[in-house]
BALOBA-1460 file (C-alpha; in Angstrom, 3 decimals):
// residues 379
<rec num="1" residu="x" x="28.969" y="-13.315" z="10.202"/>
<rec num="2" residu="x" x="27.621" y="-15.392" z="7.351"/>
<rec num="3" residu="x" x="28.207" y="-13.380" z="4.386"/>
<rec num="4" residu="x" x="25.583" y="-13.112" z="1.116"/>
<rec num="5" residu="x" x="27.081" y="-15.644" z="-0.815"/>
<rec num="6" residu="x" x="26.029" y="-17.896" z="1.212"/>
<rec num="7" residu="x" x="22.509" y="-16.783" z="1.097"/>
<rec num="8" residu="x" x="22.504" y="-17.168" z="-2.528"/>
<rec num="9" residu="x" x="23.525" y="-20.762" z="-1.915"/>
<rec num="10" residu="x" x="20.686" y="-21.453" z="0.328"/>
<rec num="11" residu="x" x="18.246" y="-20.426" z="-2.726"/>
<rec num="12" residu="x" x="19.974" y="-22.909" z="-4.785"/>
<rec num="13" residu="x" x="19.523" y="-25.376" z="-2.410"/>
<rec num="14" residu="x" x="16.182" y="-24.696" z="-1.764"/>
<rec num="15" residu="x" x="14.899" y="-23.901" z="-5.554"/>
<rec num="16" residu="x" x="11.692" y="-26.237" z="-5.757"/>
<rec num="17" residu="x" x="9.446" y="-22.948" z="-4.681"/>
<rec num="18" residu="x" x="6.895" y="-22.365" z="-7.581"/>
<rec num="19" residu="x" x="5.297" y="-18.756" z="-7.105"/>
<rec num="20" residu="x" x="6.363" y="-16.704" z="-9.534"/>
<rec num="21" residu="x" x="6.943" y="-13.807" z="-7.561"/>
<rec num="22" residu="x" x="9.155" y="-15.534" z="-5.236"/>
<rec num="23" residu="x" x="11.354" y="-17.198" z="-7.585"/>
<rec num="24" residu="x" x="11.450" y="-13.282" z="-9.236"/>
<rec num="25" residu="x" x="12.465" y="-12.112" z="-5.625"/>
<rec num="26" residu="x" x="15.098" y="-15.121" z="-5.434"/>
<rec num="27" residu="x" x="16.549" y="-13.696" z="-8.669"/>
<rec num="28" residu="x" x="16.490" y="-10.081" z="-6.962"/>
<rec num="29" residu="x" x="18.444" y="-10.933" z="-4.249"/>
<rec num="30" residu="x" x="21.175" y="-12.366" z="-6.278"/>
<rec num="31" residu="x" x="21.857" y="-9.087" z="-8.169"/>
<rec num="32" residu="x" x="22.261" y="-6.829" z="-4.751"/>
<rec num="33" residu="x" x="25.242" y="-5.294" z="-4.475"/>
<rec num="34" residu="x" x="25.349" y="-4.176" z="-1.334"/>
<rec num="35" residu="x" x="25.937" y="-6.137" z="1.585"/>
<rec num="36" residu="x" x="22.167" y="-5.545" z="3.592"/>
<rec num="37" residu="x" x="23.944" y="-6.409" z="7.181"/>
<rec num="38" residu="x" x="23.704" y="-9.283" z="9.626"/>
<rec num="39" residu="x" x="20.373" y="-8.045" z="10.679"/>
<rec num="40" residu="x" x="18.457" y="-8.147" z="7.129"/>
<rec num="41" residu="x" x="20.174" y="-11.257" z="5.988"/>
<rec num="42" residu="x" x="18.740" y="-12.824" z="9.181"/>
<rec num="43" residu="x" x="15.476" y="-11.622" z="8.381"/>
<rec num="44" residu="x" x="16.085" y="-12.717" z="4.680"/>
<rec num="45" residu="x" x="17.245" y="-16.401" z="5.757"/>
<rec num="46" residu="x" x="14.324" y="-16.888" z="8.200"/>
<rec num="47" residu="x" x="11.148" y="-15.776" z="5.760"/>
<rec num="48" residu="x" x="13.244" y="-17.881" z="2.781"/>
<rec num="49" residu="x" x="13.232" y="-20.908" z="5.324"/>
<rec num="50" residu="x" x="9.721" y="-20.508" z="6.709"/>
<rec num="51" residu="x" x="8.303" y="-19.783" z="2.941"/>
<rec num="52" residu="x" x="9.844" y="-23.412" z="1.907"/>
<rec num="53" residu="x" x="10.182" y="-25.148" z="4.855"/>
<rec num="54" residu="x" x="7.324" y="-24.014" z="7.322"/>
<rec num="55" residu="x" x="7.693" y="-23.370" z="11.199"/>
<rec num="56" residu="x" x="11.257" y="-23.972" z="12.484"/>
<rec num="57" residu="x" x="11.008" y="-27.727" z="14.151"/>
<rec num="58" residu="x" x="14.598" y="-28.541" z="14.003"/>
<rec num="59" residu="x" x="16.864" y="-28.612" z="17.306"/>
<rec num="60" residu="x" x="18.243" y="-25.496" z="18.776"/>
<rec num="61" residu="x" x="21.773" y="-25.063" z="18.402"/>
<rec num="62" residu="x" x="24.291" y="-25.430" z="21.469"/>
<rec num="63" residu="x" x="24.729" y="-22.082" z="22.802"/>
<rec num="64" residu="x" x="28.394" y="-21.601" z="21.456"/>
<rec num="65" residu="x" x="27.583" y="-22.321" z="17.977"/>
<rec num="66" residu="x" x="26.688" y="-18.724" z="17.424"/>
<rec num="67" residu="x" x="26.075" y="-18.399" z="13.711"/>
<rec num="68" residu="x" x="24.112" y="-21.460" z="13.655"/>
<rec num="69" residu="x" x="21.680" y="-20.353" z="16.726"/>
<rec num="70" residu="x" x="21.332" y="-16.511" z="15.730"/>
<rec num="71" residu="x" x="20.172" y="-18.334" z="12.136"/>
<rec num="72" residu="x" x="17.596" y="-20.937" z="14.449"/>
<rec num="73" residu="x" x="16.203" y="-17.763" z="16.813"/>
<rec num="74" residu="x" x="14.957" y="-15.790" z="13.556"/>
<rec num="75" residu="x" x="13.475" y="-18.793" z="11.468"/>
<rec num="76" residu="x" x="12.152" y="-19.767" z="15.405"/>
<rec num="77" residu="x" x="10.568" y="-16.187" z="15.955"/>
<rec num="78" residu="x" x="8.449" y="-16.033" z="13.023"/>
<rec num="79" residu="x" x="6.532" y="-18.678" z="15.239"/>
<rec num="80" residu="x" x="3.568" y="-19.845" z="12.627"/>
<rec num="81" residu="x" x="3.681" y="-17.422" z="9.996"/>
<rec num="82" residu="x" x="2.259" y="-19.239" z="6.931"/>
<rec num="83" residu="x" x="4.041" y="-20.326" z="3.896"/>
<rec num="84" residu="x" x="2.127" y="-17.774" z="1.757"/>
<rec num="85" residu="x" x="2.641" y="-14.900" z="4.130"/>
<rec num="86" residu="x" x="6.320" y="-15.504" z="4.532"/>
<rec num="87" residu="x" x="6.922" y="-16.002" z="1.013"/>
<rec num="88" residu="x" x="4.855" y="-12.652" z="0.266"/>
<rec num="89" residu="x" x="6.980" y="-11.124" z="3.177"/>
<rec num="90" residu="x" x="9.851" y="-11.782" z="1.768"/>
<rec num="91" residu="x" x="9.178" y="-10.993" z="-1.863"/>
<rec num="92" residu="x" x="8.441" y="-7.453" z="-0.086"/>
<rec num="93" residu="x" x="11.619" y="-7.464" z="1.762"/>
<rec num="94" residu="x" x="13.691" y="-8.186" z="-1.244"/>
<rec num="95" residu="x" x="12.006" y="-5.083" z="-3.230"/>
<rec num="96" residu="x" x="12.757" y="-3.163" z="-0.396"/>
<rec num="97" residu="x" x="15.838" y="-3.670" z="-0.664"/>
<rec num="98" residu="x" x="16.856" y="-3.783" z="-4.613"/>
<rec num="99" residu="x" x="14.593" y="-0.144" z="-4.576"/>
<rec num="100" residu="x" x="16.817" y="1.341" z="-2.134"/>
<rec num="101" residu="x" x="19.836" y="0.523" z="-4.250"/>
<rec num="102" residu="x" x="18.111" y="1.794" z="-7.520"/>
<rec num="103" residu="x" x="17.455" y="5.285" z="-5.565"/>
<rec num="104" residu="x" x="20.467" y="5.421" z="-4.042"/>
<rec num="105" residu="x" x="21.514" y="4.963" z="-7.648"/>
<rec num="106" residu="x" x="19.982" y="8.060" z="-8.911"/>
<rec num="107" residu="x" x="16.398" y="9.364" z="-8.136"/>
<rec num="108" residu="x" x="14.218" y="8.370" z="-5.658"/>
<rec num="109" residu="x" x="12.063" y="4.739" z="-5.906"/>
<rec num="110" residu="x" x="8.934" y="6.684" z="-7.270"/>
<rec num="111" residu="x" x="11.352" y="8.081" z="-9.828"/>
<rec num="112" residu="x" x="13.057" y="4.449" z="-10.637"/>
<rec num="113" residu="x" x="9.510" y="3.385" z="-11.409"/>
<rec num="114" residu="x" x="8.329" y="6.064" z="-13.517"/>
<rec num="115" residu="x" x="11.431" y="5.582" z="-15.923"/>
<rec num="116" residu="x" x="10.301" y="1.358" z="-15.411"/>
<rec num="117" residu="x" x="7.000" y="2.080" z="-16.072"/>
<rec num="118" residu="x" x="7.623" y="4.536" z="-19.154"/>
<rec num="119" residu="x" x="5.123" y="3.270" z="-22.381"/>
<rec num="120" residu="x" x="4.596" y="0.238" z="-20.365"/>
<rec num="121" residu="x" x="1.313" y="-0.548" z="-18.559"/>
<rec num="122" residu="x" x="2.080" y="-4.935" z="-18.472"/>
<rec num="123" residu="x" x="5.360" y="-3.527" z="-16.693"/>
<rec num="124" residu="x" x="3.070" y="-2.518" z="-13.113"/>
<rec num="125" residu="x" x="4.232" y="-5.702" z="-10.533"/>
<rec num="126" residu="x" x="1.347" y="-4.718" z="-8.405"/>
<rec num="127" residu="x" x="-1.399" y="-2.787" z="-10.630"/>
<rec num="128" residu="x" x="-3.899" y="-3.305" z="-13.946"/>
<rec num="129" residu="x" x="-3.618" y="0.016" z="-15.370"/>
<rec num="130" residu="x" x="-5.609" y="0.015" z="-19.193"/>
<rec num="131" residu="x" x="-7.064" y="2.590" z="-20.851"/>
<rec num="132" residu="x" x="-10.146" y="1.803" z="-22.936"/>
<rec num="133" residu="x" x="-13.148" y="3.741" z="-24.019"/>
<rec num="134" residu="x" x="-11.610" y="7.200" z="-23.031"/>
<rec num="135" residu="x" x="-11.087" y="5.952" z="-19.347"/>
<rec num="136" residu="x" x="-7.835" y="4.851" z="-17.927"/>
<rec num="137" residu="x" x="-8.482" y="2.488" z="-14.815"/>
<rec num="138" residu="x" x="-5.908" y="1.833" z="-12.286"/>
<rec num="139" residu="x" x="-6.508" y="-1.431" z="-10.380"/>
<rec num="140" residu="x" x="-5.056" y="-2.446" z="-7.129"/>
<rec num="141" residu="x" x="-3.756" y="-5.935" z="-7.909"/>
<rec num="142" residu="x" x="-2.929" y="-7.863" z="-4.758"/>
<rec num="143" residu="x" x="-6.642" y="-10.129" z="-4.366"/>
<rec num="144" residu="x" x="-4.828" y="-12.723" z="-2.045"/>
<rec num="145" residu="x" x="-3.773" y="-10.053" z="0.076"/>
<rec num="146" residu="x" x="-6.884" y="-8.373" z="0.001"/>
<rec num="147" residu="x" x="-4.885" y="-5.932" z="-2.147"/>
<rec num="148" residu="x" x="-3.251" y="-4.241" z="0.915"/>
<rec num="149" residu="x" x="-0.384" y="-1.221" z="-0.045"/>
<rec num="150" residu="x" x="2.950" y="-2.279" z="0.078"/>
<rec num="151" residu="x" x="6.128" y="0.004" z="-0.542"/>
<rec num="152" residu="x" x="6.194" y="-0.827" z="-3.763"/>
<rec num="153" residu="x" x="2.575" y="-0.293" z="-4.836"/>
<rec num="154" residu="x" x="2.221" y="3.409" z="-3.501"/>
<rec num="155" residu="x" x="5.103" y="3.716" z="-5.687"/>
<rec num="156" residu="x" x="3.716" y="2.638" z="-8.556"/>
<rec num="157" residu="x" x="0.203" y="3.963" z="-8.012"/>
<rec num="158" residu="x" x="1.930" y="7.561" z="-7.733"/>
<rec num="159" residu="x" x="3.516" y="6.568" z="-11.713"/>
<rec num="160" residu="x" x="0.107" y="5.009" z="-12.969"/>
<rec num="161" residu="x" x="-1.322" y="8.927" z="-11.909"/>
<rec num="162" residu="x" x="1.737" y="10.927" z="-13.224"/>
<rec num="163" residu="x" x="0.843" y="9.268" z="-16.340"/>
<rec num="164" residu="x" x="-2.692" y="9.217" z="-16.304"/>
<rec num="165" residu="x" x="-2.922" y="13.051" z="-15.834"/>
<rec num="166" residu="x" x="-0.972" y="13.122" z="-19.198"/>
<rec num="167" residu="x" x="-2.752" y="10.641" z="-21.315"/>
<rec num="168" residu="x" x="-5.327" y="11.297" z="-23.495"/>
<rec num="169" residu="x" x="-7.987" y="10.086" z="-21.314"/>
<rec num="170" residu="x" x="-10.812" y="11.420" z="-20.161"/>
<rec num="171" residu="x" x="-11.683" y="10.284" z="-16.757"/>
<rec num="172" residu="x" x="-9.202" y="8.356" z="-14.033"/>
<rec num="173" residu="x" x="-10.871" y="5.179" z="-12.148"/>
<rec num="174" residu="x" x="-9.489" y="3.475" z="-9.007"/>
<rec num="175" residu="x" x="-10.502" y="-0.214" z="-8.382"/>
<rec num="176" residu="x" x="-9.666" y="-3.536" z="-7.014"/>
<rec num="177" residu="x" x="-8.801" y="-7.009" z="-8.316"/>
<rec num="178" residu="x" x="-10.779" y="-9.728" z="-6.338"/>
<rec num="179" residu="x" x="-13.363" y="-8.886" z="-3.844"/>
<rec num="180" residu="x" x="-11.789" y="-5.899" z="-1.634"/>
<rec num="181" residu="x" x="-11.056" y="-2.843" z="-2.446"/>
<rec num="182" residu="x" x="-7.734" y="-2.007" z="-0.808"/>
<rec num="183" residu="x" x="-7.422" y="-3.365" z="3.027"/>
<rec num="184" residu="x" x="-4.859" y="-0.279" z="3.551"/>
<rec num="185" residu="x" x="-1.331" y="-0.426" z="4.254"/>
<rec num="186" residu="x" x="0.399" y="-3.878" z="4.412"/>
<rec num="187" residu="x" x="1.924" y="-3.577" z="8.103"/>
<rec num="188" residu="x" x="4.668" y="-5.642" z="7.045"/>
<rec num="189" residu="x" x="6.357" y="-2.393" z="5.985"/>
<rec num="190" residu="x" x="7.064" y="-1.278" z="9.450"/>
<rec num="191" residu="x" x="8.640" y="-4.636" z="10.030"/>
<rec num="192" residu="x" x="11.272" y="-3.625" z="7.971"/>
<rec num="193" residu="x" x="13.869" y="-1.223" z="9.718"/>
<rec num="194" residu="x" x="16.570" y="0.231" z="7.398"/>
<rec num="195" residu="x" x="19.994" y="0.334" z="9.039"/>
<rec num="196" residu="x" x="19.095" y="3.919" z="9.932"/>
<rec num="197" residu="x" x="16.445" y="2.882" z="12.551"/>
<rec num="198" residu="x" x="13.251" y="3.243" z="12.996"/>
<rec num="199" residu="x" x="13.272" y="7.439" z="12.968"/>
<rec num="200" residu="x" x="15.499" y="6.547" z="9.141"/>
<rec num="201" residu="x" x="12.554" y="4.657" z="8.379"/>
<rec num="202" residu="x" x="9.510" y="7.043" z="9.586"/>
<rec num="203" residu="x" x="10.974" y="9.550" z="7.751"/>
<rec num="204" residu="x" x="11.243" y="7.878" z="4.357"/>
<rec num="205" residu="x" x="7.769" y="6.267" z="5.020"/>
<rec num="206" residu="x" x="6.645" y="10.151" z="5.541"/>
<rec num="207" residu="x" x="8.321" y="11.194" z="2.192"/>
<rec num="208" residu="x" x="6.600" y="8.534" z="0.460"/>
<rec num="209" residu="x" x="2.872" y="9.507" z="1.515"/>
<rec num="210" residu="x" x="3.519" y="12.833" z="1.427"/>
<rec num="211" residu="x" x="4.553" y="12.401" z="-2.056"/>
<rec num="212" residu="x" x="1.587" y="9.808" z="-2.276"/>
<rec num="213" residu="x" x="-1.489" y="11.838" z="-1.349"/>
<rec num="214" residu="x" x="0.170" y="15.078" z="-3.724"/>
<rec num="215" residu="x" x="-0.528" y="13.136" z="-6.421"/>
<rec num="216" residu="x" x="-4.291" y="12.745" z="-5.671"/>
<rec num="217" residu="x" x="-4.000" y="16.953" z="-4.568"/>
<rec num="218" residu="x" x="-2.598" y="17.567" z="-8.210"/>
<rec num="219" residu="x" x="-4.940" y="15.371" z="-10.161"/>
<rec num="220" residu="x" x="-6.188" y="17.653" z="-12.862"/>
<rec num="221" residu="x" x="-8.767" y="14.810" z="-14.210"/>
<rec num="222" residu="x" x="-12.025" y="13.557" z="-12.896"/>
<rec num="223" residu="x" x="-10.774" y="10.892" z="-10.480"/>
<rec num="224" residu="x" x="-13.587" y="7.906" z="-9.697"/>
<rec num="225" residu="x" x="-13.373" y="5.296" z="-6.953"/>
<rec num="226" residu="x" x="-15.460" y="2.096" z="-8.000"/>
<rec num="227" residu="x" x="-15.108" y="0.558" z="-4.890"/>
<rec num="228" residu="x" x="-15.454" y="-3.096" z="-4.936"/>
<rec num="229" residu="x" x="-15.457" y="-4.259" z="-1.637"/>
<rec num="230" residu="x" x="-14.724" y="-3.835" z="2.043"/>
<rec num="231" residu="x" x="-11.681" y="-0.398" z="2.637"/>
<rec num="232" residu="x" x="-9.438" y="-0.320" z="5.435"/>
<rec num="233" residu="x" x="-7.267" y="2.889" z="5.623"/>
<rec num="234" residu="x" x="-5.420" y="4.950" z="3.611"/>
<rec num="235" residu="x" x="-7.654" y="3.522" z="0.674"/>
<rec num="236" residu="x" x="-10.861" y="5.257" z="2.491"/>
<rec num="237" residu="x" x="-9.336" y="8.871" z="3.837"/>
<rec num="238" residu="x" x="-7.621" y="9.411" z="0.334"/>
<rec num="239" residu="x" x="-11.953" y="9.066" z="-0.686"/>
<rec num="240" residu="x" x="-11.989" y="12.939" z="0.276"/>
<rec num="241" residu="x" x="-9.777" y="13.866" z="-2.708"/>
<rec num="242" residu="x" x="-11.907" y="11.729" z="-5.449"/>
<rec num="243" residu="x" x="-14.706" y="13.578" z="-7.340"/>
<rec num="244" residu="x" x="-16.646" y="10.785" z="-7.606"/>
<rec num="245" residu="x" x="-17.022" y="7.650" z="-5.379"/>
<rec num="246" residu="x" x="-19.514" y="4.464" z="-6.302"/>
<rec num="247" residu="x" x="-19.776" y="1.727" z="-3.920"/>
<rec num="248" residu="x" x="-21.414" y="-1.781" z="-4.002"/>
<rec num="249" residu="x" x="-24.051" y="-2.439" z="-0.864"/>
<rec num="250" residu="x" x="-20.981" y="-5.003" z="0.541"/>
<rec num="251" residu="x" x="-18.833" y="-2.239" z="0.539"/>
<rec num="252" residu="x" x="-17.878" y="-1.311" z="3.884"/>
<rec num="253" residu="x" x="-15.480" y="1.614" z="4.965"/>
<rec num="254" residu="x" x="-12.883" y="1.794" z="8.329"/>
<rec num="255" residu="x" x="-10.233" y="3.455" z="9.289"/>
<rec num="256" residu="x" x="-8.734" y="2.162" z="13.085"/>
<rec num="257" residu="x" x="-5.699" y="4.516" z="13.360"/>
<rec num="258" residu="x" x="-5.983" y="4.722" z="16.965"/>
<rec num="259" residu="x" x="-6.314" y="1.446" z="17.238"/>
<rec num="260" residu="x" x="-2.732" y="0.962" z="16.036"/>
<rec num="261" residu="x" x="-0.876" y="4.034" z="17.335"/>
<rec num="262" residu="x" x="-1.543" y="5.976" z="14.601"/>
<rec num="263" residu="x" x="-3.318" y="8.955" z="13.196"/>
<rec num="264" residu="x" x="-5.098" y="10.413" z="10.246"/>
<rec num="265" residu="x" x="-3.900" y="10.791" z="6.591"/>
<rec num="266" residu="x" x="-5.182" y="11.595" z="2.860"/>
<rec num="267" residu="x" x="-5.784" y="15.064" z="4.500"/>
<rec num="268" residu="x" x="-9.406" y="13.370" z="6.039"/>
<rec num="269" residu="x" x="-8.293" y="15.200" z="9.131"/>
<rec num="270" residu="x" x="-9.574" y="17.981" z="6.718"/>
<rec num="271" residu="x" x="-11.668" y="16.086" z="4.200"/>
<rec num="272" residu="x" x="-13.844" y="13.924" z="6.845"/>
<rec num="273" residu="x" x="-14.801" y="16.813" z="9.062"/>
<rec num="274" residu="x" x="-16.265" y="18.844" z="6.308"/>
<rec num="275" residu="x" x="-18.532" y="16.377" z="4.409"/>
<rec num="276" residu="x" x="-19.947" y="14.464" z="7.700"/>
<rec num="277" residu="x" x="-19.621" y="16.907" z="10.497"/>
<rec num="278" residu="x" x="-17.120" y="16.915" z="12.847"/>
<rec num="279" residu="x" x="-19.136" y="14.068" z="15.391"/>
<rec num="280" residu="x" x="-19.725" y="11.861" z="12.706"/>
<rec num="281" residu="x" x="-15.926" y="12.383" z="11.501"/>
<rec num="282" residu="x" x="-14.358" y="11.872" z="14.802"/>
<rec num="283" residu="x" x="-15.970" y="8.491" z="15.304"/>
<rec num="284" residu="x" x="-14.377" y="7.062" z="11.972"/>
<rec num="285" residu="x" x="-11.017" y="8.635" z="12.591"/>
<rec num="286" residu="x" x="-10.541" y="8.959" z="16.303"/>
<rec num="287" residu="x" x="-12.688" y="5.678" z="17.619"/>
<rec num="288" residu="x" x="-12.512" y="3.832" z="14.401"/>
<rec num="289" residu="x" x="-16.359" y="3.172" z="13.709"/>
<rec num="290" residu="x" x="-16.972" y="1.158" z="10.414"/>
<rec num="291" residu="x" x="-19.574" y="2.539" z="8.178"/>
<rec num="292" residu="x" x="-21.436" y="0.364" z="5.635"/>
<rec num="293" residu="x" x="-22.218" y="1.685" z="2.117"/>
<rec num="294" residu="x" x="-25.493" y="3.081" z="2.896"/>
<rec num="295" residu="x" x="-23.999" y="4.927" z="6.127"/>
<rec num="296" residu="x" x="-21.191" y="6.423" z="3.955"/>
<rec num="297" residu="x" x="-23.354" y="7.449" z="1.042"/>
<rec num="298" residu="x" x="-25.615" y="8.943" z="3.654"/>
<rec num="299" residu="x" x="-22.671" y="10.888" z="5.339"/>
<rec num="300" residu="x" x="-21.229" y="12.351" z="1.982"/>
<rec num="301" residu="x" x="-18.159" y="10.296" z="1.886"/>
<rec num="302" residu="x" x="-20.093" y="7.679" z="-0.580"/>
<rec num="303" residu="x" x="-21.898" y="9.279" z="-3.885"/>
<rec num="304" residu="x" x="-24.071" y="6.458" z="-4.719"/>
<rec num="305" residu="x" x="-24.687" y="3.239" z="-4.019"/>
<rec num="306" residu="x" x="-25.448" y="0.051" z="-6.095"/>
<rec num="307" residu="x" x="-26.847" y="-3.470" z="-5.527"/>
<rec num="308" residu="x" x="-23.768" y="-5.890" z="-5.757"/>
<rec num="309" residu="x" x="-25.443" y="-8.299" z="-8.222"/>
<rec num="310" residu="x" x="-25.499" y="-5.111" z="-10.743"/>
<rec num="311" residu="x" x="-22.584" y="-2.993" z="-9.360"/>
<rec num="312" residu="x" x="-20.633" y="-3.385" z="-12.124"/>
<rec num="313" residu="x" x="-22.674" y="-3.046" z="-15.229"/>
<rec num="314" residu="x" x="-24.331" y="-0.144" z="-13.860"/>
<rec num="315" residu="x" x="-21.337" y="1.955" z="-12.639"/>
<rec num="316" residu="x" x="-19.516" y="1.002" z="-16.423"/>
<rec num="317" residu="x" x="-22.181" y="1.731" z="-18.453"/>
<rec num="318" residu="x" x="-22.170" y="5.124" z="-16.056"/>
<rec num="319" residu="x" x="-18.660" y="6.149" z="-16.500"/>
<rec num="320" residu="x" x="-18.685" y="5.213" z="-20.396"/>
<rec num="321" residu="x" x="-21.353" y="8.100" z="-20.690"/>
<rec num="322" residu="x" x="-19.009" y="10.544" z="-18.540"/>
<rec num="323" residu="x" x="-16.139" y="9.426" z="-20.940"/>
<rec num="324" residu="x" x="-17.725" y="11.571" z="-24.029"/>
<rec num="325" residu="x" x="-18.168" y="14.495" z="-22.079"/>
<rec num="326" residu="x" x="-15.528" y="17.250" z="-23.489"/>
<rec num="327" residu="x" x="-12.251" y="16.306" z="-21.680"/>
<rec num="328" residu="x" x="-10.942" y="20.108" z="-21.228"/>
<rec num="329" residu="x" x="-14.582" y="21.425" z="-19.786"/>
<rec num="330" residu="x" x="-13.808" y="18.446" z="-17.330"/>
<rec num="331" residu="x" x="-10.248" y="19.444" z="-16.717"/>
<rec num="332" residu="x" x="-11.167" y="23.203" z="-16.358"/>
<rec num="333" residu="x" x="-14.600" y="22.456" z="-14.564"/>
<rec num="334" residu="x" x="-12.363" y="20.426" z="-11.983"/>
<rec num="335" residu="x" x="-9.992" y="23.391" z="-11.328"/>
<rec num="336" residu="x" x="-12.356" y="25.495" z="-10.824"/>
<rec num="337" residu="x" x="-14.079" y="23.320" z="-8.155"/>
<rec num="338" residu="x" x="-10.683" y="22.466" z="-6.458"/>
<rec num="339" residu="x" x="-8.267" y="25.065" z="-7.122"/>
<rec num="340" residu="x" x="-9.636" y="27.396" z="-4.030"/>
<rec num="341" residu="x" x="-8.453" y="24.682" z="-1.533"/>
<rec num="342" residu="x" x="-5.622" y="23.110" z="-3.374"/>
<rec num="343" residu="x" x="-3.323" y="25.229" z="-0.936"/>
<rec num="344" residu="x" x="-4.527" y="23.912" z="1.922"/>
<rec num="345" residu="x" x="-5.653" y="20.782" z="1.343"/>
<rec num="346" residu="x" x="-1.180" y="20.514" z="0.955"/>
<rec num="347" residu="x" x="-0.500" y="22.272" z="4.004"/>
<rec num="348" residu="x" x="-3.434" y="19.700" z="5.739"/>
<rec num="349" residu="x" x="-0.746" y="17.240" z="3.909"/>
<rec num="350" residu="x" x="1.703" y="18.446" z="5.296"/>
<rec num="351" residu="x" x="0.612" y="18.794" z="9.349"/>
<rec num="352" residu="x" x="-0.873" y="14.886" z="9.021"/>
<rec num="353" residu="x" x="2.784" y="13.244" z="8.076"/>
<rec num="354" residu="x" x="4.615" y="15.346" z="10.544"/>
<rec num="355" residu="x" x="2.119" y="13.975" z="13.008"/>
<rec num="356" residu="x" x="2.475" y="10.556" z="11.836"/>
<rec num="357" residu="x" x="6.266" y="10.733" z="11.808"/>
<rec num="358" residu="x" x="5.723" y="11.526" z="15.445"/>
<rec num="359" residu="x" x="3.127" y="8.573" z="15.913"/>
<rec num="360" residu="x" x="5.811" y="5.930" z="13.952"/>
<rec num="361" residu="x" x="8.996" y="6.779" z="16.223"/>
<rec num="362" residu="x" x="6.708" y="6.671" z="19.115"/>
<rec num="363" residu="x" x="6.265" y="3.252" z="21.632"/>
<rec num="364" residu="x" x="2.629" y="3.534" z="21.617"/>
<rec num="365" residu="x" x="2.969" y="3.009" z="18.000"/>
<rec num="366" residu="x" x="5.305" y="0.026" z="18.336"/>
<rec num="367" residu="x" x="3.048" y="-1.791" z="20.855"/>
<rec num="368" residu="x" x="-0.258" y="-1.540" z="19.342"/>
<rec num="369" residu="x" x="1.313" y="-2.944" z="15.485"/>
<rec num="370" residu="x" x="3.243" y="-5.563" z="17.431"/>
<rec num="371" residu="x" x="-0.209" y="-6.312" z="19.458"/>
<rec num="372" residu="x" x="-1.829" y="-6.686" z="15.878"/>
<rec num="373" residu="x" x="0.463" y="-9.026" z="14.367"/>
<rec num="374" residu="x" x="0.323" y="-11.347" z="17.900"/>
<rec num="375" residu="x" x="-3.327" y="-11.205" z="17.237"/>
<rec num="376" residu="x" x="-2.957" y="-12.382" z="13.813"/>
<rec num="377" residu="x" x="-0.401" y="-14.635" z="14.575"/>
<rec num="378" residu="x" x="-2.865" y="-16.741" z="17.133"/>
<rec num="379" residu="x" x="-5.755" y="-16.881" z="14.554"/>
């Protein structure tokens, strides 16, 4: 097998990449203490070559040149994946390996993130977290990827919610950088299979999802979504746990779970039928119906829709006025409204995660996700 040192040497030889996040990932690779295994090293090698040189265009090594043939096959398997996408997948992969090592060193990945971000909002890598005018704003900050949620982002959002719950702000706001609110899960999360196999990956993802949704259920202050563009997947399903949802008229709401061989999460299997009725909820959660902002408002998912031209000014003027209300009064009133259902929401969250564990380890789900990636590769 080829060594971790040879991968590091390769990075030195191709140090001309200028993307800051890519440079950071190369540095992170150099501090890994544990050998990630040959399969993972092949994946790292392939993504690095794709990111720095583009699709594989070198001659195929001879059958007896086992090591170089394995490298060539790994690189070739990425097909026409763009260099930008390869860089992002490379960064996400290195980030997950570093997070796994840190988790083994003491505490979960989100615990490690909490220590990292304690008292330092500027330290977030996937979010912009600010507090101003008694409003804490958590802004998803991967605009080039339509704010798709990586494993690292999940952990950072959990930490941001935990810190916002304790700070002196009156309300907390979620929004997205750029033209998208959030495109849901970054599906490259499903391509990083640990040494324990698919079952281990599903278990880790399930634990993270349970903790993520729990952070919304337990959040004590008024929680407001400022949906500045299209929303997909889990960014839509957790909206039932928000207190207000304001949307621009160009926003859309889409939960394509069955299309990807998966099932609902974010407590939407309970909150959506309760808000919009079983039939309308089924159209979204079972049959992938995409809603316009106006339709989502009519069904109770969205509180109010604003013209895109005046969306930001109207919404933030209103939120700043809300933030002048007595903080403790809002917290206690929300507690009265939500406390009756909190236990049920936690039970729903557990049930949804258990079902997803079954889905993620099924052939049906695997086939659906692979079809999705193949469809993207053909575009």
